[in-house]
C-alpha positions in Angstrom: -37.4 -42.1 155.0 -38.3 -39.3 152.6 -38.5 -39.7 148.7 -35.3 -37.8 148.5 -33.5 -40.1 150.9 -34.8 -43.2 149.2 -33.8 -42.0 145.7 -30.4 -41.4 147.1 -30.1 -44.8 148.7 -31.1 -46.5 145.4 -29.1 -44.2 143.1 -32.1 -42.9 141.3 -32.2 -39.2 141.8 -34.4 -38.5 138.8 -37.3 -40.4 140.4 -37.9 -38.0 143.3 -40.9 -36.3 141.7 -42.6 -39.6 140.8 -42.1 -41.1 144.2 -43.3 -37.9 146.0 -46.8 -38.4 144.6 -49.0 -39.7 147.6 -45.8 -40.8 149.4 -47.2 -39.9 152.9 -50.4 -41.8 152.4 -48.4 -44.9 151.2 -46.1 -44.7 154.2 -49.0 -44.4 156.6 -50.7 -47.5 155.1 -47.6 -49.7 155.4 -48.1 -52.7 157.7 -45.9 -53.5 160.6 -43.5 -56.4 160.0 -42.3 -58.1 156.7 -44.1 -57.2 153.5 -46.6 -59.9 152.9 -46.2 -60.1 149.1 -42.5 -60.9 149.3 -43.2 -64.0 151.5 -41.9 -67.1 149.6 -45.4 -68.8 149.6 -47.1 -65.6 148.5 -44.6 -65.2 145.6 -45.2 -68.8 144.5 -49.0 -68.3 144.6 -48.8 -65.0 142.6 -46.5 -66.6 140.1 -49.0 -69.3 139.5 -51.9 -66.8 139.2 -50.1 -64.9 136.4 -49.3 -68.1 134.4 -45.7 -67.2 134.2 -43.0 -69.7 132.9 -41.2 -71.9 135.3 -37.9 -70.2 135.0 -39.5 -67.0 136.4 -40.3 -68.4 139.9 -36.6 -68.8 141.0 -35.8 -65.3 139.8 -38.9 -63.8 141.6 -37.9 -65.6 144.8 -34.3 -64.4 144.4 -35.4 -60.7 144.1 -37.9 -61.1 146.9 -35.1 -62.3 149.2 -33.0 -59.3 148.3 -35.9 -56.9 149.0 -36.4 -58.6 152.4 -32.8 -57.7 153.4 -32.7 -54.2 152.0 -34.8 -51.5 153.7 -34.7 -49.0 150.8 -35.9 -51.6 148.4 -38.6 -52.6 150.9 -39.7 -48.9 151.1 -39.8 -48.7 147.3 -41.6 -52.0 146.9 -44.3 -51.1 149.4 -44.8 -47.7 147.8 -45.2 -49.2 144.3 -47.4 -52.1 145.5 -49.7 -49.6 147.3 -49.9 -47.1 144.4 -50.6 -50.0 141.9 -53.1 -52.1 143.8 -54.3 -50.3 147.0 -54.4 -46.6 146.4 -58.1 -45.5 146.4 -57.4 -42.5 144.2 -56.8 -43.3 140.4 -53.8 -41.6 139.0 -50.7 -42.2 136.9 -47.7 -43.1 139.1 -45.2 -42.3 136.4 -42.3 -44.5 135.3 -40.8 -46.3 138.3 -37.1 -46.3 138.9 -35.2 -48.5 136.6 -33.0 -50.0 139.4 -30.2 -51.1 137.1 -27.6 -49.7 139.5 -29.1 -51.2 142.6 -30.2 -54.6 141.2 -28.4 -55.1 138.0 -29.7 -58.3 136.3 -32.6 -58.5 138.7 -34.0 -55.1 138.0 -36.6 -56.4 135.6 -37.5 -59.1 138.2 -38.3 -56.4 140.8 -40.9 -54.9 138.5 -42.3 -58.3 137.6 -42.7 -59.2 141.3 -44.7 -56.0 141.7 -46.8 -56.9 138.7 -47.8 -60.2 140.1 -50.2 -58.5 142.3 -52.4 -57.8 139.3 -54.6 -60.9 139.1 -55.8 -60.5 142.8 -56.5 -56.8 142.4 -58.2 -57.3 139.1 -60.4 -60.1 140.4 -61.7 -57.9 143.2 -62.5 -55.0 140.8 -64.2 -57.3 138.3 -66.4 -58.9 140.9 -67.6 -55.4 142.0 -68.5 -54.6 138.5 -70.2 -57.9 137.8 -68.0 -59.0 135.0 -68.0 -62.7 134.1 -65.0 -64.8 135.4 -63.8 -65.6 131.8 -63.3 -61.9 131.1 -61.2 -61.6 134.3 -59.1 -64.7 133.4 -58.4 -63.3 129.9 -57.5 -59.8 131.2 -55.2 -61.2 133.8 -53.0 -62.6 131.0 -51.5 -59.1 130.6 -48.7 -59.7 133.1 -47.6 -62.7 131.1 -47.8 -60.7 127.9 -45.6 -57.9 129.4 -43.1 -60.5 130.7 -43.0 -61.9 127.2 -41.9 -58.5 125.9 -39.1 -58.6 128.5 -38.1 -62.1 127.6 -37.9 -61.2 123.9 -35.9 -58.0 124.5 -33.6 -59.1 127.4 -33.6 -62.9 127.2 -34.4 -63.0 130.9 -37.3 -63.1 133.3 -38.6 -59.6 134.2 -40.8 -56.7 133.2 -39.9 -53.3 131.7 -40.3 -50.5 134.2 -42.1 -48.3 131.7 -44.9 -50.9 131.3 -45.6 -51.6 135.0 -47.8 -48.5 135.7 -50.2 -49.4 132.8 -51.5 -52.3 134.8 -53.3 -49.8 137.1 -55.3 -48.6 134.2 -57.2 -51.9 134.2 -58.5 -51.2 137.7 -59.3 -47.5 137.2 -61.1 -47.8 133.8 -63.6 -50.2 132.2 -60.8 -52.2 130.4 -61.0 -55.9 129.6 -59.5 -58.5 127.3 -62.1 -60.4 125.2 -60.3 -62.9 123.1 -57.5 -61.7 121.1 -58.0 -57.9 121.7 -58.4 -55.6 124.7 -61.0 -52.9 124.9 -61.0 -49.8 127.1 -64.0 -47.5 127.6 -62.5 -44.0 126.9 -63.1 -40.6 125.3 -61.9 -39.7 121.8 -58.9 -37.4 121.7 -58.1 -37.6 118.0 -58.2 -34.4 116.0 -61.1 -35.5 113.8 -64.9 -34.9 113.3 -66.9 -37.8 111.9 -70.2 -37.4 110.1 -72.7 -39.8 108.8 -74.8 -39.3 105.7 -78.5 -39.2 106.6 -79.6 -40.9 103.3 -77.1 -43.7 102.7 -75.3 -44.0 106.1 -71.9 -43.2 104.5 -69.1 -42.1 106.9 -67.0 -39.0 106.3 -64.0 -38.0 108.4 -62.9 -34.4 108.5 -59.7 -32.9 109.9 -60.3 -30.8 113.1 -60.0 -27.1 112.7 -56.3 -25.8 113.2 -54.8 -29.3 112.6 -51.3 -28.8 110.9 -50.6 -31.3 108.1 -47.8 -32.1 105.7 -48.1 -31.8 102.0 -48.8 -35.5 101.7 -51.7 -35.3 104.3 -50.1 -36.5 107.5 -49.9 -34.7 110.8 -46.9 -32.5 111.4 -44.9 -32.8 114.7 -45.4 -29.9 117.1 -41.9 -28.5 116.4 -42.4 -28.3 112.6 -41.6 -24.8 111.3 -44.7 -22.6 110.6 -43.7 -22.4 106.9 -44.0 -26.1 106.4 -47.2 -27.9 105.3 -50.8 -26.4 105.6 -53.5 -26.0 108.3 -56.9 -27.5 108.1 -60.0 -25.4 108.6 -63.4 -26.7 109.6 -66.6 -24.8 109.6 -69.7 -26.3 111.3 -72.9 -24.9 112.5 -74.4 -23.3 109.4 -76.2 -24.5 106.3 -72.9 -25.5 104.8 -70.1 -27.6 106.3 -66.6 -26.6 105.0 -63.7 -28.9 105.7 -60.9 -31.1 104.7 -61.9 -34.7 104.0 -59.7 -37.5 105.4 -59.5 -40.4 103.0 -60.2 -43.8 104.7 -56.7 -44.8 103.7 -55.5 -42.2 106.4 -54.4 -39.1 104.4 -56.0 -35.7 104.7 -56.9 -33.9 101.5 -55.6 -30.4 101.1 -58.4 -29.2 98.9 -61.5 -28.3 101.1 -65.0 -29.3 100.2 -68.5 -27.9 100.9 -71.3 -30.1 102.2 -75.0 -29.4 102.7 -75.4 -29.6 106.5 -78.9 -31.1 106.2 -77.4 -34.2 104.5 -75.1 -35.0 107.5 -75.5 -35.9 111.1 -72.7 -36.0 113.8 -71.3 -39.4 114.5 -68.2 -38.7 116.6 -65.8 -36.0 117.6 -63.3 -35.3 120.3 -64.7 -36.0 123.8 -67.2 -38.7 122.8 -67.3 -42.1 124.4 -65.5 -44.8 122.4 -63.9 -48.2 122.9 -60.2 -47.9 122.6 -58.7 -51.1 121.1 -55.4 -52.4 122.5 -53.4 -55.4 121.0 -51.6 -57.4 123.7 -48.4 -59.0 122.6 -48.4 -62.7 121.7 -50.6 -64.6 119.3 -51.5 -63.9 115.7 -53.4 -61.0 114.3 -55.6 -62.9 111.9 -58.8 -61.1 110.9 -61.0 -63.9 112.2 -59.7 -63.6 115.8 -60.0 -59.9 115.7 -63.6 -60.2 114.4 -64.5 -62.5 117.2 -63.2 -59.9 119.7 -65.1 -57.2 118.1 -68.4 -59.2 118.4 -67.7 -59.9 122.1 -67.1 -56.3 122.8 -70.3 -55.2 121.1 -72.1 -57.5 123.5 -70.1 -56.8 126.6 -70.0 -53.1 127.0 -73.7 -52.2 126.5 -74.6 -54.9 129.0 -72.1 -53.8 131.7 -71.7 -50.1 131.0 -75.1 -48.9 129.4 -74.5 -45.4 130.8 -71.6 -44.9 128.4 -72.7 -46.0 124.9 -69.6 -45.8 122.6 -69.9 -44.1 119.3 -67.2 -46.2 117.7 -64.4 -48.7 118.1 -61.2 -46.7 117.8 -57.4 -47.5 117.9 -54.2 -45.6 117.6 -51.1 -47.7 117.2 -47.9 -48.0 115.2 -49.3 -50.4 112.6 -52.1 -47.9 111.6 -49.6 -45.7 109.9 -50.8 -45.7 106.3 -47.3 -46.0 105.0 -47.2 -49.6 106.3 -48.4 -50.8 102.9 -45.1 -49.5 101.5 -43.1 -52.1 103.4 -45.4 -55.1 104.1 -47.0 -57.6 101.7 -50.6 -56.9 100.9 -51.9 -60.0 102.7 -50.1 -59.2 106.0 -52.5 -59.2 108.9 -51.9 -55.6 110.1 -52.8 -54.4 106.6 -55.9 -56.6 106.6 -57.1 -54.9 109.8 -56.2 -51.5 108.4 -58.6 -52.1 105.5 -61.4 -52.8 108.0 -61.1 -49.3 109.5 -61.5 -45.7 108.5 -57.9 -44.5 109.0 -56.8 -41.0 110.0 -53.5 -39.3 110.7 -52.4 -38.7 114.2 -50.0 -36.2 115.7 -46.5 -37.9 115.7 -45.3 -38.9 119.1 -41.8 -40.0 120.1 -40.9 -43.1 118.1 -44.4 -43.6 116.6 -45.0 -46.6 118.9 -42.1 -48.6 117.4 -40.7 -49.3 120.9 -43.2 -52.2 120.9 -41.6 -53.6 117.8 -37.9 -53.1 118.7 -38.3 -53.1 122.5 -35.8 -50.3 122.7 -35.0 -46.7 121.5 -35.1 -46.1 117.7 -33.1 -42.8 117.7 -30.2 -44.5 115.8 -31.6 -46.8 113.1 -28.2 -48.4 112.5 -28.4 -50.0 115.9 -31.8 -51.5 115.6 -32.2 -55.3 115.6 -33.1 -56.7 112.2 -33.8 -60.3 113.1 -37.3 -60.5 111.7 -38.7 -59.4 108.4 -40.9 -56.7 110.1 -37.9 -55.3 112.0 -35.8 -55.2 108.8 -38.7 -53.4 106.9 -39.2 -50.8 109.6 -35.5 -50.2 110.2 -35.0 -49.8 106.4 -37.8 -47.2 106.4 -36.1 -45.3 109.2 -32.6 -45.6 107.5 -33.7 -43.0 105.0 -34.3 -40.4 107.7 -38.0 -40.7 107.5 -40.1 -40.5 110.6 -42.7 -43.1 111.6 -46.0 -41.5 112.8 -48.3 -44.3 113.7 -51.9 -43.7 112.9 -55.5 -44.0 114.1 -58.5 -45.9 112.8 -62.1 -46.3 113.8 -65.3 -48.2 113.0 -68.8 -47.0 114.0 -70.0 -49.1 116.9 -73.1 -50.2 115.1 -70.9 -51.7 112.3 -68.3 -53.3 114.6 -70.0 -56.7 115.1 -69.5 -57.5 111.3 -65.8 -56.8 110.9 -64.8 -57.0 107.2 -62.5 -55.5 104.8 -63.9 -52.1 103.5 -61.3 -51.4 100.9 -59.7 -53.5 98.1 -56.2 -54.8 98.4 -53.6 -52.3 97.0 -50.9 -53.7 94.9 -47.7 -52.1 94.0 -48.1 -49.6 91.1 -51.9 -49.3 91.7 
Protein backbone atom coordinates (compact mmCIF):
# COMPACT_ATOMS: atom_id res chain seq x y z
CA UNK A 1 0.00 0.00 0.00
CA UNK A 2 1.34 3.42 -0.94
CA UNK A 3 0.69 6.67 0.98
CA UNK A 4 -1.63 7.75 -1.84
CA UNK A 5 -3.62 4.51 -1.60
CA UNK A 6 -3.82 4.75 2.18
CA UNK A 7 -5.00 8.35 2.13
CA UNK A 8 -7.65 7.42 -0.40
CA UNK A 9 -8.85 4.53 1.76
CA UNK A 10 -9.17 6.68 4.88
CA UNK A 11 -10.59 9.72 3.04
CA UNK A 12 -7.64 11.96 4.00
CA UNK A 13 -6.18 13.11 0.64
CA UNK A 14 -4.48 16.08 2.25
CA UNK A 15 -2.20 13.84 4.32
CA UNK A 16 -0.21 12.29 1.45
CA UNK A 17 2.80 14.58 1.90
CA UNK A 18 3.01 13.91 5.65
CA UNK A 19 2.66 10.14 5.32
CA UNK A 20 5.22 9.97 2.51
CA UNK A 21 8.00 10.98 4.90
CA UNK A 22 10.01 7.78 5.62
CA UNK A 23 7.08 5.62 4.52
CA UNK A 24 9.32 2.96 2.97
CA UNK A 25 11.42 2.59 6.11
CA UNK A 26 8.30 2.23 8.25
CA UNK A 27 6.79 -0.42 5.96
CA UNK A 28 10.04 -2.40 5.96
CA UNK A 29 10.14 -2.38 9.78
CA UNK A 30 6.54 -3.61 10.23
CA UNK A 31 6.43 -6.96 12.02
CA UNK A 32 4.55 -9.92 10.60
CA UNK A 33 1.21 -10.68 12.16
CA UNK A 34 -0.99 -8.53 14.42
CA UNK A 35 0.35 -5.21 15.67
CA UNK A 36 1.56 -5.84 19.24
CA UNK A 37 0.39 -2.52 20.66
CA UNK A 38 -3.28 -3.13 19.81
CA UNK A 39 -3.41 -6.41 21.73
CA UNK A 40 -5.99 -6.01 24.56
CA UNK A 41 -3.43 -6.80 27.28
CA UNK A 42 -0.93 -4.36 25.81
CA UNK A 43 -3.60 -1.65 25.59
CA UNK A 44 -4.53 -2.16 29.24
CA UNK A 45 -0.89 -2.01 30.35
CA UNK A 46 -0.23 1.16 28.35
CA UNK A 47 -3.40 2.73 29.75
CA UNK A 48 -2.13 2.11 33.30
CA UNK A 49 1.33 3.44 32.49
CA UNK A 50 -0.16 6.74 31.30
CA UNK A 51 -2.36 7.13 34.39
CA UNK A 52 -5.46 7.72 32.27
CA UNK A 53 -8.95 7.79 33.76
CA UNK A 54 -10.96 4.59 33.94
CA UNK A 55 -13.40 5.68 31.21
CA UNK A 56 -10.58 5.79 28.67
CA UNK A 57 -9.79 2.07 28.80
CA UNK A 58 -13.03 0.90 27.17
CA UNK A 59 -12.66 3.53 24.45
CA UNK A 60 -9.05 2.50 23.76
CA UNK A 61 -10.05 -1.17 23.58
CA UNK A 62 -12.87 -0.24 21.23
CA UNK A 63 -10.64 1.62 18.77
CA UNK A 64 -7.95 -1.09 19.01
CA UNK A 65 -10.59 -3.63 18.00
CA UNK A 66 -11.56 -1.54 14.99
CA UNK A 67 -7.93 -1.17 13.91
CA UNK A 68 -7.46 -4.95 14.13
CA UNK A 69 -10.24 -5.44 11.54
CA UNK A 70 -9.24 -2.63 9.17
CA UNK A 71 -6.03 -2.97 7.13
CA UNK A 72 -5.77 0.72 6.12
CA UNK A 73 -6.07 1.72 9.79
CA UNK A 74 -3.46 -0.90 10.70
CA UNK A 75 -1.10 0.52 8.08
CA UNK A 76 -1.63 4.04 9.42
CA UNK A 77 -1.31 2.96 13.05
CA UNK A 78 1.97 1.16 12.38
CA UNK A 79 3.41 4.06 10.43
CA UNK A 80 2.57 6.54 13.18
CA UNK A 81 3.75 4.19 15.96
CA UNK A 82 7.07 3.69 14.17
CA UNK A 83 7.57 7.39 13.43
CA UNK A 84 6.77 8.36 17.01
CA UNK A 85 8.61 5.73 19.03
CA UNK A 86 10.96 3.68 16.82
CA UNK A 87 12.29 5.86 14.00
CA UNK A 88 16.03 6.37 14.66
CA UNK A 89 16.03 9.65 12.71
CA UNK A 90 14.69 12.70 14.60
CA UNK A 91 12.18 14.74 12.69
CA UNK A 92 8.74 16.29 12.64
CA UNK A 93 6.11 13.91 11.30
CA UNK A 94 3.62 16.71 10.66
CA UNK A 95 0.01 16.72 11.79
CA UNK A 96 -1.52 13.23 11.48
CA UNK A 97 -4.82 12.63 9.65
CA UNK A 98 -7.82 13.74 11.70
CA UNK A 99 -9.77 10.55 10.84
CA UNK A 100 -13.17 12.12 11.51
CA UNK A 101 -14.60 10.57 8.33
CA UNK A 102 -13.15 7.13 8.99
CA UNK A 103 -13.66 6.84 12.75
CA UNK A 104 -16.15 9.50 13.79
CA UNK A 105 -16.42 9.67 17.58
CA UNK A 106 -13.37 7.38 17.95
CA UNK A 107 -11.00 9.62 15.97
CA UNK A 108 -9.49 11.13 19.11
CA UNK A 109 -9.22 7.68 20.69
CA UNK A 110 -7.06 6.52 17.75
CA UNK A 111 -4.52 9.26 18.51
CA UNK A 112 -4.69 8.60 22.24
CA UNK A 113 -3.97 4.91 21.60
CA UNK A 114 -0.84 5.88 19.66
CA UNK A 115 0.17 8.25 22.46
CA UNK A 116 0.10 5.51 25.08
CA UNK A 117 3.43 4.25 23.71
CA UNK A 118 5.07 7.34 25.20
CA UNK A 119 6.00 6.12 28.73
CA UNK A 120 7.87 3.03 27.49
CA UNK A 121 9.79 4.97 24.84
CA UNK A 122 10.54 7.80 27.26
CA UNK A 123 11.81 5.42 29.95
CA UNK A 124 14.27 3.84 27.53
CA UNK A 125 15.63 7.25 26.46
CA UNK A 126 15.91 8.55 30.01
CA UNK A 127 17.77 5.46 31.17
CA UNK A 128 20.35 5.95 28.42
CA UNK A 129 20.77 9.57 29.48
CA UNK A 130 21.06 8.71 33.16
CA UNK A 131 18.05 10.76 34.24
CA UNK A 132 16.55 9.97 37.66
CA UNK A 133 13.33 7.89 37.66
CA UNK A 134 11.33 10.70 39.26
CA UNK A 135 12.03 12.97 36.26
CA UNK A 136 10.82 10.20 33.94
CA UNK A 137 7.65 9.66 35.96
CA UNK A 138 6.84 13.38 35.94
CA UNK A 139 7.53 13.78 32.22
CA UNK A 140 5.38 10.75 31.36
CA UNK A 141 2.34 12.65 32.67
CA UNK A 142 2.19 14.57 29.39
CA UNK A 143 -0.14 12.02 27.75
CA UNK A 144 -2.60 12.46 30.60
CA UNK A 145 -2.29 16.24 30.26
CA UNK A 146 -3.02 16.14 26.54
CA UNK A 147 -5.93 13.78 27.13
CA UNK A 148 -7.20 16.35 29.64
CA UNK A 149 -7.25 18.96 26.87
CA UNK A 150 -9.37 16.65 24.74
CA UNK A 151 -11.70 15.87 27.62
CA UNK A 152 -12.25 19.60 28.25
CA UNK A 153 -12.75 20.39 24.59
CA UNK A 154 -14.73 17.35 23.40
CA UNK A 155 -16.18 15.81 26.59
CA UNK A 156 -14.76 12.46 25.49
CA UNK A 157 -11.67 10.28 25.79
CA UNK A 158 -9.08 11.05 23.16
CA UNK A 159 -6.22 13.25 22.06
CA UNK A 160 -6.07 16.05 19.48
CA UNK A 161 -4.21 15.00 16.32
CA UNK A 162 -2.24 18.26 16.30
CA UNK A 163 -0.74 17.51 19.73
CA UNK A 164 0.36 13.92 19.10
CA UNK A 165 3.62 14.64 17.16
CA UNK A 166 4.89 16.87 19.98
CA UNK A 167 5.45 13.79 22.14
CA UNK A 168 8.36 12.76 19.89
CA UNK A 169 10.17 15.97 20.93
CA UNK A 170 10.71 14.55 24.42
CA UNK A 171 12.74 11.72 22.91
CA UNK A 172 14.77 13.80 20.45
CA UNK A 173 15.62 16.70 22.80
CA UNK A 174 16.73 17.14 26.39
CA UNK A 175 13.20 17.84 27.57
CA UNK A 176 11.82 16.96 31.00
CA UNK A 177 9.14 17.88 33.47
CA UNK A 178 10.41 18.97 36.86
CA UNK A 179 7.48 19.69 39.13
CA UNK A 180 4.91 22.06 37.70
CA UNK A 181 6.90 23.09 34.61
CA UNK A 182 8.73 21.45 31.73
CA UNK A 183 12.13 22.51 30.41
CA UNK A 184 13.62 21.87 26.98
CA UNK A 185 17.26 22.49 26.10
CA UNK A 186 17.04 24.57 22.93
CA UNK A 187 18.54 27.51 21.05
CA UNK A 188 17.12 31.00 21.24
CA UNK A 189 15.25 32.06 18.13
CA UNK A 190 13.74 35.30 19.45
CA UNK A 191 14.55 38.60 17.66
CA UNK A 192 16.45 40.11 20.58
CA UNK A 193 19.98 40.78 21.83
CA UNK A 194 20.52 40.83 25.59
CA UNK A 195 23.38 42.66 27.30
CA UNK A 196 24.57 42.74 30.89
CA UNK A 197 26.15 45.76 32.54
CA UNK A 198 29.72 45.05 33.61
CA UNK A 199 29.45 47.22 36.73
CA UNK A 200 26.08 46.50 38.32
CA UNK A 201 24.92 43.36 36.49
CA UNK A 202 21.83 45.06 35.09
CA UNK A 203 20.17 43.44 32.08
CA UNK A 204 19.25 45.32 28.90
CA UNK A 205 17.24 43.86 26.02
CA UNK A 206 17.57 45.33 22.54
CA UNK A 207 15.46 44.66 19.46
CA UNK A 208 17.24 42.76 16.71
CA UNK A 209 18.27 44.72 13.64
CA UNK A 210 15.52 44.81 11.03
CA UNK A 211 12.70 43.86 13.39
CA UNK A 212 9.47 45.54 12.31
CA UNK A 213 7.39 46.97 15.12
CA UNK A 214 4.08 48.72 15.60
CA UNK A 215 3.75 52.22 16.96
CA UNK A 216 3.06 50.82 20.43
CA UNK A 217 6.21 48.66 20.38
CA UNK A 218 4.88 45.20 19.52
CA UNK A 219 6.03 43.08 16.58
CA UNK A 220 4.16 43.47 13.33
CA UNK A 221 2.86 40.43 11.44
CA UNK A 222 4.75 39.48 8.32
CA UNK A 223 1.94 40.66 6.04
CA UNK A 224 1.78 44.18 7.50
CA UNK A 225 2.12 46.96 4.87
CA UNK A 226 5.56 48.53 4.59
CA UNK A 227 4.09 51.91 5.51
CA UNK A 228 2.93 50.71 8.94
CA UNK A 229 5.03 50.99 12.08
CA UNK A 230 8.82 51.29 12.22
CA UNK A 231 11.95 49.19 11.85
CA UNK A 232 14.48 48.62 14.61
CA UNK A 233 18.16 49.21 13.92
CA UNK A 234 20.96 47.70 15.97
CA UNK A 235 24.63 48.58 15.66
CA UNK A 236 27.16 46.44 17.52
CA UNK A 237 30.90 45.95 17.22
CA UNK A 238 32.23 49.46 17.74
CA UNK A 239 32.88 51.67 20.72
CA UNK A 240 29.23 52.70 20.77
CA UNK A 241 26.18 50.42 20.76
CA UNK A 242 23.14 51.96 19.09
CA UNK A 243 19.78 50.24 19.41
CA UNK A 244 16.19 50.22 20.58
CA UNK A 245 15.62 49.19 24.18
CA UNK A 246 12.85 46.74 25.00
CA UNK A 247 11.22 47.61 28.30
CA UNK A 248 10.97 44.67 30.74
CA UNK A 249 7.19 45.02 30.44
CA UNK A 250 7.45 43.78 26.85
CA UNK A 251 7.28 46.89 24.65
CA UNK A 252 10.05 48.16 22.35
CA UNK A 253 10.98 51.84 22.53
CA UNK A 254 10.92 53.72 19.24
CA UNK A 255 13.62 56.18 20.26
CA UNK A 256 17.08 54.64 19.86
CA UNK A 257 19.79 55.07 22.47
CA UNK A 258 23.57 55.00 22.51
CA UNK A 259 25.60 52.94 24.98
CA UNK A 260 29.31 52.77 25.68
CA UNK A 261 30.29 49.31 24.49
CA UNK A 262 32.89 48.91 27.25
CA UNK A 263 30.13 49.08 29.86
CA UNK A 264 28.29 46.05 28.49
CA UNK A 265 28.96 42.37 27.83
CA UNK A 266 26.83 39.99 25.74
CA UNK A 267 24.45 37.81 27.70
CA UNK A 268 22.26 36.20 25.03
CA UNK A 269 21.36 36.43 21.38
CA UNK A 270 19.69 34.28 18.75
CA UNK A 271 21.37 30.86 18.51
CA UNK A 272 22.56 30.68 22.11
CA UNK A 273 21.69 27.73 24.37
CA UNK A 274 18.65 28.34 26.57
CA UNK A 275 16.15 26.37 28.60
CA UNK A 276 12.76 26.77 26.96
CA UNK A 277 9.94 26.67 29.51
CA UNK A 278 6.69 24.82 28.75
CA UNK A 279 3.57 24.79 30.90
CA UNK A 280 1.65 21.50 30.80
CA UNK A 281 -2.09 21.74 31.25
CA UNK A 282 -3.55 20.97 34.66
CA UNK A 283 -2.69 22.26 38.09
CA UNK A 284 -2.28 25.82 39.28
CA UNK A 285 0.30 28.35 38.23
CA UNK A 286 1.16 29.71 41.64
CA UNK A 287 4.55 31.38 41.85
CA UNK A 288 5.80 29.06 44.56
CA UNK A 289 5.32 25.96 42.38
CA UNK A 290 7.00 27.70 39.45
CA UNK A 291 9.92 28.74 41.65
CA UNK A 292 10.38 25.14 42.79
CA UNK A 293 10.53 23.99 39.15
CA UNK A 294 13.08 26.68 38.31
CA UNK A 295 15.32 25.61 41.20
CA UNK A 296 15.15 21.97 40.12
CA UNK A 297 16.00 22.89 36.51
CA UNK A 298 19.02 24.91 37.63
CA UNK A 299 20.35 21.77 39.33
CA UNK A 300 19.26 19.23 36.72
CA UNK A 301 20.59 20.53 33.41
CA UNK A 302 24.19 21.43 34.38
CA UNK A 303 24.46 17.97 35.94
CA UNK A 304 23.11 16.01 32.97
CA UNK A 305 24.04 18.30 30.07
CA UNK A 306 27.19 20.22 31.07
CA UNK A 307 28.21 20.51 27.40
CA UNK A 308 25.32 22.94 26.77
CA UNK A 309 25.29 25.57 29.53
CA UNK A 310 22.11 27.62 29.03
CA UNK A 311 22.34 31.39 29.07
CA UNK A 312 18.80 31.89 30.31
CA UNK A 313 15.42 30.42 31.05
CA UNK A 314 13.12 31.55 28.24
CA UNK A 315 9.47 31.13 27.35
CA UNK A 316 7.17 32.16 24.52
CA UNK A 317 3.48 31.66 25.17
CA UNK A 318 0.05 33.24 24.97
CA UNK A 319 0.09 34.59 28.52
CA UNK A 320 3.31 36.57 28.09
CA UNK A 321 1.53 39.06 25.85
CA UNK A 322 2.01 42.32 27.79
CA UNK A 323 -1.61 43.31 27.18
CA UNK A 324 -2.74 40.53 29.49
CA UNK A 325 -2.64 43.05 32.31
CA UNK A 326 -5.51 44.88 30.59
CA UNK A 327 -7.90 41.98 31.10
CA UNK A 328 -6.79 40.09 34.24
CA UNK A 329 -6.68 41.19 37.87
CA UNK A 330 -3.23 42.22 39.07
CA UNK A 331 -2.89 39.22 41.41
CA UNK A 332 -3.61 36.61 38.69
CA UNK A 333 -0.91 33.95 38.57
CA UNK A 334 0.02 34.49 34.89
CA UNK A 335 0.69 38.17 35.64
CA UNK A 336 2.74 37.29 38.70
CA UNK A 337 4.96 35.10 36.52
CA UNK A 338 5.16 37.87 33.92
CA UNK A 339 6.57 40.21 36.56
CA UNK A 340 9.39 37.73 37.27
CA UNK A 341 10.64 37.82 33.67
CA UNK A 342 12.15 40.29 31.27
CA UNK A 343 9.43 40.40 28.62
CA UNK A 344 9.89 41.07 24.92
CA UNK A 345 7.59 41.16 21.88
CA UNK A 346 7.42 38.20 19.51
CA UNK A 347 6.38 37.98 15.89
CA UNK A 348 2.63 37.21 15.87
CA UNK A 349 1.76 33.67 14.90
CA UNK A 350 -1.66 32.29 14.00
CA UNK A 351 -4.00 32.76 16.92
CA UNK A 352 -1.26 33.89 19.30
CA UNK A 353 -1.38 30.57 21.13
CA UNK A 354 -5.00 30.98 22.20
CA UNK A 355 -5.86 27.52 20.86
CA UNK A 356 -4.66 26.24 24.22
CA UNK A 357 -7.26 28.43 25.96
CA UNK A 358 -10.23 27.80 23.68
CA UNK A 359 -9.19 24.38 22.28
CA UNK A 360 -10.38 25.48 18.87
CA UNK A 361 -10.02 28.12 16.18
CA UNK A 362 -10.35 31.78 17.13
CA UNK A 363 -11.11 33.19 13.66
CA UNK A 364 -14.68 34.10 14.65
CA UNK A 365 -14.69 35.55 18.19
CA UNK A 366 -18.49 35.42 18.32
CA UNK A 367 -18.33 31.62 18.35
CA UNK A 368 -15.76 31.30 21.13
CA UNK A 369 -16.80 29.63 24.40
CA UNK A 370 -17.10 32.07 27.31
CA UNK A 371 -17.67 29.66 30.15
CA UNK A 372 -14.74 30.88 32.29
CA UNK A 373 -13.59 34.35 33.31
CA UNK A 374 -10.38 33.92 31.29
CA UNK A 375 -12.21 32.87 28.14
CA UNK A 376 -14.66 35.75 28.52
CA UNK A 377 -11.83 38.24 28.94
CA UNK A 378 -9.86 37.01 25.93
CA UNK A 379 -12.92 36.67 23.71
CA UNK A 380 -13.90 40.22 24.63
CA UNK A 381 -10.43 41.42 23.65
CA UNK A 382 -10.79 39.75 20.24
CA UNK A 383 -14.35 41.10 19.79
CA UNK A 384 -12.96 44.53 19.06
CA UNK A 385 -10.94 43.28 16.10
CA UNK A 386 -7.68 43.28 18.00
CA UNK A 387 -5.10 40.54 17.48
CA UNK A 388 -3.50 38.53 20.26
CA UNK A 389 0.26 38.26 19.79
CA UNK A 390 1.55 36.17 22.67
CA UNK A 391 4.91 37.21 24.00
CA UNK A 392 8.33 36.11 25.17
CA UNK A 393 10.16 36.40 28.45
CA UNK A 394 13.47 35.34 29.94
CA UNK A 395 15.47 35.24 33.13
CA UNK A 396 19.29 34.90 33.16
CA UNK A 397 20.19 31.36 34.15
CA UNK A 398 22.32 32.51 37.06
CA UNK A 399 19.29 34.30 38.53
CA UNK A 400 16.70 31.61 37.91
CA UNK A 401 17.16 29.70 41.16
CA UNK A 402 15.70 32.65 43.09
CA UNK A 403 12.50 33.38 41.18
CA UNK A 404 10.81 36.52 42.48
CA UNK A 405 8.79 39.41 41.12
CA UNK A 406 11.07 42.00 39.55
CA UNK A 407 8.46 44.69 38.92
CA UNK A 408 5.78 46.25 41.10
CA UNK A 409 2.13 45.42 40.58
CA UNK A 410 0.52 47.72 38.03
CA UNK A 411 -2.90 48.98 38.96
CA UNK A 412 -5.47 50.52 36.65
CA UNK A 413 -4.69 54.14 35.98
CA UNK A 414 -1.04 53.80 37.03
